[in-house]
N, CA, C and O of each residue as an XYZ file, in Angstrom:
524
protein
N       0.811     -1.185      0.000
C       0.000      0.000      0.000
C       0.864      1.263      0.000
O       0.532      2.289     -0.593
N       1.977      1.125      0.692
C       2.882      2.254      0.783
C       3.429      2.624     -0.596
O       3.605      3.807     -0.888
N       3.702      1.627     -1.449
C       4.211      1.878     -2.798
C       3.177      2.596     -3.653
O       3.532      3.403     -4.512
N       1.913      2.310     -3.424
C       0.857      2.961     -4.203
C       0.830      4.446     -3.891
O       0.665      5.260     -4.800
N       0.993      4.828     -2.598
C       0.999      6.244     -2.224
C       2.189      6.964     -2.853
O       2.064      8.114     -3.274
N       3.328      6.304     -2.919
C       4.519      6.894     -3.540
C       4.287      7.074     -5.034
O       4.644      8.106     -5.603
N       3.687      6.069     -5.667
C       3.398      6.166     -7.103
C       2.393      7.271     -7.394
O       2.534      8.007     -8.371
N       1.386      7.384     -6.546
C       0.370      8.426     -6.749
C       1.002      9.799     -6.547
O       0.730     10.721     -7.316
N       1.839      9.945     -5.528
C       2.498     11.222     -5.269
C       3.435     11.579     -6.427
O       3.501     12.735     -6.845
N       4.154     10.583     -6.939
C       5.050     10.817     -8.074
C       4.289     11.208     -9.320
O       4.712     12.100    -10.054
N       3.161     10.544     -9.568
C       2.336     10.868    -10.734
C       1.764     12.268    -10.609
O       1.673     12.994    -11.598
N       1.376     12.653     -9.392
C       0.837     13.996     -9.171
C       1.915     15.044     -9.415
O       1.638     16.094     -9.994
N       3.132     14.771     -8.981
C       4.237     15.709     -9.194
C       4.544     15.869    -10.672
O       4.785     16.982    -11.139
N       4.537     14.768    -11.411
C       4.758     14.832    -12.854
C       3.651     15.615    -13.558
O       3.923     16.401    -14.466
N       2.416     15.402    -13.142
C       1.275     16.118    -13.733
C       1.414     17.610    -13.485
O       1.182     18.419    -14.384
N       1.795     17.979    -12.259
C       1.964     19.384    -11.920
C       3.069     20.018    -12.773
O       2.914     21.130    -13.277
N       4.178     19.299    -12.926
C       5.290     19.807    -13.736
C       4.875     19.977    -15.193
O       5.269     20.947    -15.839
N       4.078     19.038    -15.718
C       3.618     19.132    -17.109
C       2.695     20.320    -17.295
O       2.781     21.009    -18.311
N       1.810     20.578    -16.334
C       0.886     21.708    -16.420
C       1.669     23.016    -16.328
O       1.385     23.959    -17.067
N       2.652     23.080    -15.428
C       3.458     24.293    -15.274
C       4.260     24.584    -16.541
O       4.375     25.739    -16.952
N       4.812     23.545    -17.155
C       5.581     23.734    -18.387
C       4.683     24.174    -19.526
O       5.088     24.991    -20.353
N       3.472     23.647    -19.581
C       2.540     24.027    -20.648
C       2.065     25.459    -20.491
O       1.721     26.117    -21.473
N       2.044     25.948    -19.239
C       1.581     27.313    -18.994
C       2.606     28.349    -19.436
O       2.232     29.487    -19.718
N       3.905     27.988    -19.506
C       4.931     28.918    -19.962
C       4.790     29.147    -21.457
O       4.522     28.202    -22.200
N       4.967     30.401    -21.921
C       4.895     30.643    -23.366
C       6.047     29.952    -24.078
O       7.158     29.857    -23.557
N       5.760     29.479    -25.263
C       6.788     28.795    -26.058
C       7.821     29.812    -26.510
O       7.472     30.915    -26.930
N       9.078     29.447    -26.425
C      10.171     30.318    -26.869
C      10.645     29.816    -28.219
O      11.221     28.734    -28.329
N      10.397     30.606    -29.232
C      10.820     30.208    -30.572
C      12.051     30.998    -30.981
O      12.376     32.023    -30.380
N      12.716     30.520    -31.987
C      13.908     31.209    -32.487
C      13.541     32.575    -33.059
O      14.361     33.493    -33.039
N      12.329     32.719    -33.564
C      11.903     33.982    -34.158
C      11.701     35.059    -33.096
O      11.739     36.248    -33.412
N      11.488     34.664    -31.848
C      11.245     35.632    -30.795
C      12.528     36.343    -30.372
O      12.459     37.398    -29.742
N      13.671     35.802    -30.695
C      14.936     36.422    -30.328
C      15.209     37.610    -31.237
O      14.986     37.535    -32.445
N      15.696     38.719    -30.654
C      16.022     39.859    -31.516
C      17.218     39.528    -32.397
O      18.206     38.950    -31.945
N      17.105     39.907    -33.658
C      18.165     39.640    -34.620
C      18.656     40.979    -35.153
O      17.868     41.780    -35.657
N      19.942     41.217    -35.042
C      20.523     42.450    -35.561
C      20.739     42.291    -37.055
O      21.393     41.347    -37.498
N      20.187     43.216    -37.831
C      20.378     43.190    -39.273
C      20.852     44.556    -39.745
O      20.645     45.567    -39.074
N      21.476     44.568    -40.882
C      21.952     45.819    -41.458
C      20.777     46.709    -41.874
O      20.891     47.935    -41.878
N      19.655     46.086    -42.223
C      18.495     46.841    -42.678
C      17.792     47.570    -41.546
O      16.871     48.348    -41.797
N      18.208     47.336    -40.297
C      17.568     47.961    -39.156
C      17.782     49.475    -39.176
O      16.942     50.212    -38.659
N      18.867     49.952    -39.750
C      19.115     51.377    -39.841
C      18.921     51.824    -41.286
O      19.217     51.091    -42.229
N      18.425     53.023    -41.429
C      18.211     53.539    -42.781
C      19.553     53.867    -43.415
O      20.424     54.443    -42.763
N      19.726     53.507    -44.677
C      20.987     53.837    -45.355
C      21.123     55.347    -45.534
O      20.131     56.056    -45.701
N      22.359     55.825    -45.496
C      22.632     57.249    -45.712
C      22.303     57.638    -47.144
O      22.465     56.846    -48.072
N      21.839     58.864    -47.307
C      21.553     59.434    -48.618
C      22.255     60.789    -48.689
O      22.617     61.352    -47.656
N      22.449     61.310    -49.886
C      23.078     62.622    -50.040
C      22.287     63.696    -49.302
O      22.874     64.624    -48.745
N      20.973     63.582    -49.292
C      20.154     64.580    -48.606
C      20.416     64.593    -47.104
O      20.205     65.619    -46.457
N      20.871     63.475    -46.533
C      21.212     63.414    -45.104
C      22.491     64.191    -44.792
O      22.708     64.587    -43.647
N      23.331     64.409    -45.791
C      24.605     65.095    -45.593
C      24.455     66.613    -45.639
O      25.415     67.337    -45.374
N      23.270     67.094    -45.970
C      23.058     68.533    -46.094
C      23.646     69.088    -47.369
O      23.791     70.301    -47.517
N      23.982     68.210    -48.282
C      24.608     68.612    -49.532
C      26.067     68.212    -49.545
O      26.649     67.897    -48.507
N      26.647     68.227    -50.721
C      28.049     67.826    -50.896
C      28.886     69.081    -51.076
O      28.630     69.899    -51.960
N      29.890     69.217    -50.219
C      30.791     70.370    -50.225
C      31.902     70.195    -51.261
O      32.217     71.121    -52.009
N      32.493     68.993    -51.296
C      33.537     68.684    -52.272
C      33.572     67.181    -52.496
O      32.937     66.409    -51.776
N      34.341     66.782    -53.526
C      34.444     65.359    -53.831
C      35.821     65.035    -54.375
O      36.542     65.907    -54.859
N      36.172     63.745    -54.282
C      37.426     63.218    -54.830
C      37.140     61.890    -55.499
O      36.313     61.108    -55.031
N      37.833     61.645    -56.602
C      37.698     60.364    -57.291
C      38.292     59.262    -56.424
O      39.269     59.475    -55.707
N      37.690     58.091    -56.500
C      38.187     56.940    -55.753
C      39.189     56.139    -56.543
O      39.547     56.500    -57.664
N      39.637     55.059    -55.961
C      40.627     54.193    -56.612
C      40.020     53.350    -57.731
O      40.754     52.778    -58.536
N      38.694     53.267    -57.791
C      37.980     52.580    -58.883
C      36.980     53.548    -59.489
O      36.635     54.557    -58.874
N      36.513     53.244    -60.695
C      35.517     54.099    -61.352
C      34.145     54.031    -60.692
O      33.262     54.821    -61.024
N      33.957     53.104    -59.769
C      32.674     52.963    -59.071
C      32.705     53.568    -57.668
O      31.771     53.387    -56.886
N      33.792     54.292    -57.352
C      33.931     54.887    -56.015
C      34.205     56.382    -56.152
O      35.023     56.808    -56.967
N      33.506     57.166    -55.339
C      33.773     58.597    -55.216
C      33.680     58.927    -53.724
O      32.841     58.386    -53.004
N      34.551     59.819    -53.283
C      34.529     60.268    -51.896
C      33.923     61.663    -51.869
O      34.287     62.517    -52.677
N      33.001     61.893    -50.944
C      32.365     63.204    -50.844
C      32.532     63.747    -49.427
O      32.585     63.005    -48.446
N      32.613     65.078    -49.364
C      32.649     65.750    -48.076
C      31.310     66.444    -47.896
O      30.903     67.265    -48.718
N      30.633     66.102    -46.805
C      29.336     66.703    -46.532
C      29.486     68.080    -45.904
O      30.596     68.513    -45.596
N      28.368     68.761    -45.717
C      28.381     70.089    -45.099
C      28.865     70.036    -43.655
O      29.255     71.062    -43.098
N      28.844     68.850    -43.037
C      29.346     68.691    -41.674
C      30.863     68.487    -41.640
O      31.428     68.225    -40.578
N      31.520     68.606    -42.790
C      32.973     68.434    -42.979
C      33.445     66.990    -42.853
O      34.645     66.739    -42.961
N      32.555     66.039    -42.630
C      32.928     64.626    -42.593
C      33.026     64.094    -44.020
O      32.355     64.580    -44.930
N      33.880     63.083    -44.191
C      34.054     62.448    -45.488
C      33.274     61.140    -45.540
O      33.143     60.442    -44.534
N      32.757     60.816    -46.725
C      31.953     59.628    -46.944
C      32.417     58.926    -48.209
O      32.751     59.571    -49.204
N      32.434     57.602    -48.163
C      32.746     56.805    -49.355
C      31.418     56.458    -50.024
O      30.485     55.986    -49.374
N      31.349     56.699    -51.326
C      30.140     56.415    -52.101
C      30.469     55.324    -53.113
O      31.338     55.503    -53.967
N      29.776     54.203    -53.016
C      29.928     53.101    -53.968
C      28.733     53.117    -54.911
O      27.585     53.197    -54.475
N      29.018     53.039    -56.217
C      27.946     53.045    -57.213
C      27.928     51.729    -57.991
O      28.927     51.011    -58.054
N      26.769     51.430    -58.581
C      26.646     50.232    -59.421
C      27.434     50.387    -60.717
O      28.137     49.473    -61.150
N      27.302     51.557    -61.322
C      27.916     51.796    -62.627
C      29.279     52.468    -62.483
O      29.602     53.027    -61.435
N      30.062     52.402    -63.542
C      31.371     53.061    -63.549
C      31.186     54.519    -63.945
O      31.344     54.886    -65.109
N      30.857     55.319    -62.984
C      30.502     56.714    -63.208
C      31.714     57.637    -63.389
O      31.660     58.580    -64.178
N      32.778     57.374    -62.680
C      33.891     58.316    -62.639
C      34.620     58.474    -63.972
O      35.276     59.493    -64.190
N      34.523     57.509    -64.853
C      35.216     57.668    -66.138
C      34.490     58.635    -67.071
O      35.001     58.962    -68.142
N      33.297     59.095    -66.671
C      32.522     60.023    -67.501
C      32.560     61.459    -66.976
O      31.841     62.320    -67.482
N      33.387     61.722    -65.973
C      33.462     63.073    -65.405
C      34.061     64.012    -66.450
O      35.077     63.703    -67.073
N      33.420     65.148    -66.627
C      33.940     66.157    -67.565
C      34.182     67.454    -66.804
O      34.206     67.462    -65.574
N      34.361     68.546    -67.535
C      34.665     69.824    -66.885
C      33.510     70.355    -66.033
O      33.711     71.267    -65.232
N      32.317     69.806    -66.191
C      31.171     70.218    -65.369
C      31.186     69.540    -63.999
O      30.438     69.940    -63.106
N      32.023     68.526    -63.826
C      32.119     67.843    -62.541
C      30.997     66.837    -62.332
O      30.498     66.232    -63.280
N      30.617     66.675    -61.093
C      29.571     65.718    -60.726
C      28.404     66.430    -60.053
O      28.558     67.499    -59.463
N      27.245     65.812    -60.158
C      26.069     66.261    -59.398
C      25.651     65.113    -58.502
O      25.784     63.946    -58.870
N      25.143     65.448    -57.320
C      24.736     64.445    -56.340
C      23.289     64.722    -55.956
O      22.969     65.792    -55.440
N      22.411     63.743    -56.213
C      20.986     63.949    -55.945
C      20.416     62.787    -55.121
O      20.957     61.681    -55.109
N      19.318     63.074    -54.444
C      18.539     62.042    -53.754
C      17.110     62.184    -54.256
O      16.526     63.266    -54.204
N      16.552     61.079    -54.742
C      15.183     61.068    -55.251
C      14.317     60.164    -54.385
O      14.797     59.185    -53.813
N      13.043     60.503    -54.297
C      12.088     59.641    -53.602
C      11.283     58.902    -54.661
O      10.746     59.509    -55.587
N      11.207     57.576    -54.511
C      10.456     56.774    -55.476
C       9.041     56.533    -54.962
O       8.706     56.943    -53.851
N       8.218     55.876    -55.758
C       6.799     55.687    -55.459
C       6.536     55.046    -54.099
O       5.528     55.352    -53.461
N       7.409     54.178    -53.653
C       7.211     53.476    -52.376
C       7.567     54.348    -51.182
O       7.378     53.931    -50.039
N       8.076     55.546    -51.423
C       8.498     56.421    -50.343
C       9.961     56.232    -49.983
O      10.499     56.965    -49.153
N      10.603     55.257    -50.600
C      12.016     54.996    -50.363
C      12.845     56.060    -51.086
O      12.447     56.557    -52.140
N      14.003     56.406    -50.510
C      14.881     57.396    -51.119
C      16.091     56.710    -51.729
O      16.632     55.764    -51.157
N      16.516     57.191    -52.896
C      17.683     56.657    -53.600
C      18.590     57.811    -54.002
O      18.132     58.819    -54.540
N      19.877     57.650    -53.736
C      20.845     58.661    -54.150
C      21.471     58.253    -55.473
O      21.611     57.071    -55.783
N      21.844     59.274    -56.245
C      22.454     59.039    -57.551
C      23.559     60.054    -57.780
O      23.513     61.177    -57.276
N      24.560     59.632    -58.557
C      25.647     60.511    -58.965
C      25.466     60.730    -60.462
O      25.255     59.779    -61.215
N      25.547     61.982    -60.887
C      25.396     62.294    -62.306
C      26.724     62.832    -62.827
O      27.245     63.835    -62.338
N      27.257     62.143    -63.830
C      28.499     62.542    -64.494
C      28.166     62.733    -65.962
O      27.826     61.780    -66.663
N      28.268     63.982    -66.424
C      27.896     64.329    -67.784
C      26.435     63.930    -67.990
O      25.561     64.462    -67.307
N      26.148     63.017    -68.904
C      24.756     62.581    -69.121
C      24.503     61.189    -68.532
O      23.460     60.588    -68.788
N      25.449     60.681    -67.750
C      25.337     59.348    -67.164
C      24.845     59.442    -65.723
O      25.348     60.240    -64.932
N      23.866     58.624    -65.401
C      23.302     58.585    -64.055
C      23.717     57.277    -63.403
O      23.430     56.196    -63.917
N      24.387     57.384    -62.281
C      24.901     56.212    -61.578
C      24.169     56.047    -60.247
O      24.135     56.970    -59.433
N      23.593     54.886    -60.033
C      22.853     54.595    -58.814
C      23.812     54.253    -57.685
O      24.746     53.472    -57.863
N      23.572     54.843    -56.527
C      24.422     54.618    -55.358
C      24.017     53.317    -54.660
O      22.841     53.080    -54.383
N      25.014     52.487    -54.387
C      24.789     51.264    -53.619
C      24.797     51.598    -52.134
O      23.909     51.195    -51.384
N      25.836     52.354    -51.722
C      26.002     52.624    -50.295
C      26.831     53.880    -50.081
O      27.759     54.169    -50.836
N      26.476     54.626    -49.030
C      27.257     55.772    -48.578
C      27.723     55.442    -47.160
O      26.909     55.192    -46.272
N      29.044     55.443    -46.961
C      29.611     55.048    -45.682
C      30.464     56.180    -45.118
O      31.339     56.704    -45.807
N      30.210     56.559    -43.864
C      30.998     57.599    -43.211
C      32.405     57.068    -42.946
O      32.589     55.918    -42.547
N      33.396     57.937    -43.178
C      34.797     57.552    -42.989
C      35.347     58.203    -41.720
O      34.845     59.233    -41.272
N      36.372     57.595    -41.155
C      37.015     58.137    -39.961
C      38.013     59.236    -40.280
O      38.319     60.068    -39.425
N      38.522     59.243    -41.502
C      39.534     60.217    -41.920
C      39.291     60.572    -43.387
O      38.605     59.838    -44.098
N      39.852     61.696    -43.841
C      39.720     62.013    -45.264
C      40.336     60.937    -46.132
O      41.262     60.248    -45.704
N      39.832     60.782    -47.352
C      40.391     59.754    -48.247
C      41.774     60.164    -48.730
O      42.128     61.343    -48.696
N      42.547     59.195    -49.174
C      43.873     59.537    -49.723
C      43.704     60.298    -51.032
O      42.757     60.068    -51.784
N      44.616     61.186    -51.281
C      44.591     61.915    -52.568
C      45.154     60.990    -53.640
O      46.108     60.250    -53.403
N      44.553     61.045    -54.812
C      45.020     60.223    -55.930
C      46.272     60.834    -56.537
O      46.378     62.053    -56.674
N      47.211     59.983    -56.897
C      48.435     60.456    -57.561
C      48.088     60.949    -58.944
O      47.214     60.383    -59.601
N      48.754     61.990    -59.398
C      48.501     62.494    -60.753
C      49.125     61.541    -61.755
O      50.183     60.965    -61.502
N      48.462     61.377    -62.896
C      48.907     60.418    -63.908
C      49.722     61.071    -64.971
O      50.175     60.403    -65.900
């Protein structure tokens, strides 16, 4: 008889533990915060207050710009824009598209180059050697 009381007490303890575990909310992997690059809005030329000056990069798809805050930024473009620079220089624009998203572009002569990314730099870019 004594064994039956132990078995009943053990079964009751297991039942209680099962009910308590079921009452806790399920923890899924999706509930954990995930840091993504998309969490912050990408920089646009309009965020810089305008471009004060610029320098050609080491590739035709890179240009360095100095914003009105005197900080330097590296601009990566999809197209090879820098080989089309003429005596008029470059223009830097930010456009808003139908979805409300903003896109920056570099204009060299009649070529429009879409910006992939604008990244703030810790120091001014190196000056290019004259050819």
